[in-house]
N, C-alpha and C positions, 0 to 999 in steps of 0.2 A: 525366435527372439522377439521380445515385445518392442513396440515402437518407442523411440526416445521421447522423453518428456519435453513439453514446450516450456514449462516454467517450474522451478523448484523454489519454494519459499521457506526460509529459515526464520522462525520467530514464534512469538507467543500465541497460544490458543487459550481462551479463558471464558468464563461465564460472566456476562454483564448482568448485574443485578440492577435493573432499571427502575428508578423511582420517579413517579410523576404525581401530580395532584390527585390522580385517581387511585394511587397505591403503588405496589412494587411487583415486578415480574422478573423472572430469570430468562436470559436469552444467550445463546452461544455467540462468541465473538472473539475479539482480539484483532488488532489491525492487520498483522500478517495473515492470520487465518481468514479474515474477511477478504483480503486480496486473492488468496487462493480460491475461495468460494466464488468470487466474482469471475475469475478465470474459468473455473469449472462450469459455471452456469453458461458461459459463452462457448462451451464446447472444447476448451483447451485441455490438454493432458497436463494436469497440475498435481504437485505433491507438496505437502507441508511437513517440515521437520520441526517438531515441537515437543514440549514436556506436558504430558497429560496424565493426571492421576488415575489410579485404579479405583475409581469411586463412581457414584451415580452421575455427578457432573461430568466426569471424564467420558462416560458412556454417551451422555447427551452430545458432547462435542464430536465424538467418533461417528455417531449416527448422522449428525448434521453435515459433517465433511463428506461422508460417504454418499449422502443423498445428492450432493452436487458433483459427484465424480472425483473428489479429491482424495488421493492416497495419503494416509497418515503414517509418517515414519517417526519412531520414538527417539527422542534425545534424552531419555531417562524418565523415571517415574517419580514425581514429587510426592510428598506425604499426602497432599490434597491438591486438587485441581485449582488453578489460580482463579481469582475473581476480580472484577472491577465494578465497584458500585457507581453507577451512572445516575446522576440527577438531571432530569430534563426540565428546563424552564419553560415559560409560557411561549417563547419564540421557537421552541424545539431544539435549542442548543443543549449540549451535554457537558457536565463536569464529572471528573472521575476520582475515586479513591481505590487504590490497588492493594491486593493481597497476593503476592507472587514471589516464588523462588525461581531465579533464573541462573541455575548452575548447569553448565554444559560439560560433557566429556571433551577432552582435548587429545586428538582432533575429533570434532563432531563429524559423523558420517552424513554426507549430503549426496543424493543421487545426481547424476549428470543430467543437465537440461540445457536448452538453448538460452534461457534466461535464468539467472539466479537473483532472487529478490529478497530483501530484508528491510527492517526498519522498526520504528516505534520503540517500545520498551526493550525489545531484544537487542537493540543497537546501542543503548545507553546505560542499561542497568548492569552493574557489576554483580558477580564475577563473569557472567556469560558474555558480556559485550565484547570483550577482547577476543574471545574465540569466534564470535560472529564476524568481526573484521578479518580475522585470519582465514576463516572459511571463504569469505568473499575474495580474498587475495588468491587462495588456492583455486577457486573456480574460474578466475578471470581468463586463463588461456583457452578455455573451451566454451565459455558462456559470456553473454552480456551481463553486466552487473547493474541491477536496479535497486534504488534506495529511496525510502520515504522516511525522513526523520520523525514525523508525527510525534512531536515532543510532548512528554508528560512531565511538567516541571516538578511535581512532587517526588519523582523518582530519579532525577538527573544529577543531584549533587551540586547544583548551582550552574549559572550561565557559562562561566569560563570552562568548567569541566565538560559540560554538554557541547559547547562549541568545538572544543578540541576533538571530541569523539565524532561529532558530525563531520567536521572537515577532513578527518582521517578517512572516513568512508566515502565522502564526496570525491576525494582524490583518486579512488580506485573504481569509481562508478561511471558507467556510460549514461545512465538515465537517473536523474534525481527529480522527485516530485515532492514539493513541500507546500504547506498552507501559508497564506499571508500571516496568520497568527504565529506559526513557527518562526518565520523570518523576522517578524517584529520582536519576538522574544529573544532570539539569538543575536540579532544585530539592531538594537533599538536605534531609531532615528535614521536608518539607512533605507533608501528606496528599494523596493523588491527587485526591480530590474537591475540595480547595481549589485545586490547580493547575488543574483543569478549570474551576472558577469564575473563576479569574484569566484564563484564556484566553477564556472567554465575555465577560468585561469588556473584553478587548482587541479583540473584534470577531467572534470565531468564533460560528457559530450552533449547532452541535452538536459536543460533544467526547466522544469515546469512549476509555476507557482499558481496555486488556486486561491481564490478569494470569494468563496460563496456566491452570492447573487451578483457580485461585481465581475464575475467571469474569471478567466485564467490567462496566464502569460507563458509563452514558451521562448526560450533563448538557446541558440547554438552559436558556434563561432561564426556562422554565416548569416544568421537571421534572427529577428525578434518579431513575434507576432502575438496579438491579443485577440481573444474571442470572448463574446458575451456568454453569460450563463443562460441556460434555458429556463424561461419563466415557468413556474410550477407552483402548485399548492404544497406547502411544506407541512408534512405530518411530524417527522422528526429527522434530524440530521445524522443519526447513527449510521456509520458505514458509507456516507456519501463520498468522502475522500478516498476510501479504499475501493469503492466501485469505480471511481474515476481512474484510479491507479490501474486496476485490473483491465478496464477497457482500453486504457492507453497502451498497456503492454500487449494486449490482444492485437491492436492495430499495428504496433511496431513489428510484431512477428510476421506481418504480411509484407514488409518492406524488402526483405531479401531472404536468402536461404541459409548458407553457412555462417558461422560466427563472424568471420572476418568481413564478409560482405554486409552482414547485418550491422556490425559496429560502424563500418564506413557510412552506411546509409543513415544511421542515427546522427553521427557526428557531422555529416555534410548536409543535413536536412535544411531545406529552404522554406520560405513561408508557404509555398504551394503544397509542400509535403506536410508541414506542421498543422496547418489550419484544419484539414479534415480529421486528423488524429484528435485534436482538442475538441472539435465539434462533437464527434462521436462519444468521446469520454464524458463530455458535459451532458449529452443526452442520456447516457446511462446513469450518471449521478442524479439527474432530475427524476428519473423513474424511481430510484431508491428513496429519495427524500419524500416522495409522494406516497410511500408505503410505511407501515409501522415496522420498526426494527430493521435489521440488516437483511434485506430481501432484494438482492440485485437482479437485474433483468437477465433473461436468456437471450441467445442470439435471435430467436424468433420475436421476442418482445421488442428488441431494438429495430428489427426489420419492419415490424408493424408500426412502430412509432415513426420511423422515417417515412413510411408510405402515407400515413395520416398527414404528416407535415407537408409532403409533396402535393397532396390532393387539396389541401386547405387553400 
């Protein structure tokens, strides 16, 4: 019998068509797929449940996932593999235009794992978004539920609809990671820490809000802690938040063994537990933004990075 998975991810895998002043290039991506790859690079047993077309772009995605040790489980074959046209500005920030069909079987088959993760387009785009939430609810008795809204406004149907979908998933999640940009769009004028506390009241155990070079914030029922970003030269920001998410989940998996103990460890985490989790996730994200495209660090990369900082 094979060993159980550490993390299963349900969500989109797609091809980023990246446009910069130097021209255009195609790269594999999709926020949930990126999280799975980040976990695979860190040595975790990870699987992605996604819709990938039987075409050349689909084969690129399959090879990319396999190279990082991520098992791909099909949630149906679309007519063509999804794309996201990403335009990178002078600061390295990306904006996206999507071509995606997110239609899932009901119920969608998801392998058992210690953590079930979802988010981004998969969690807000109809018709599949409803089945994503149902899958999270089905997984909850045996897995921690992790969620990253990673909002794509062009695909959400408006703020009110997006907020309803986000809050429904927050309510069944143990871990929620969102960007400050997500929070500002969903709850304009409300401080990030207050949104985090609202999500804790809805049912989340740990809420982490990232804010680029301004650092990150973590909130549980017991504690609130902020950590700075790691200074680095930014090449582009594609995959930075997903790398942070993957490294955060990798760290969380070390807190306890079975699901009940792991859930309790997350929900009762204090500042002394949270700070090293966020520091390590920030270090991983800093490595990614210093590279072109979604190229997250391996566990060895992170260990070397930590050793260099200790000796400096």
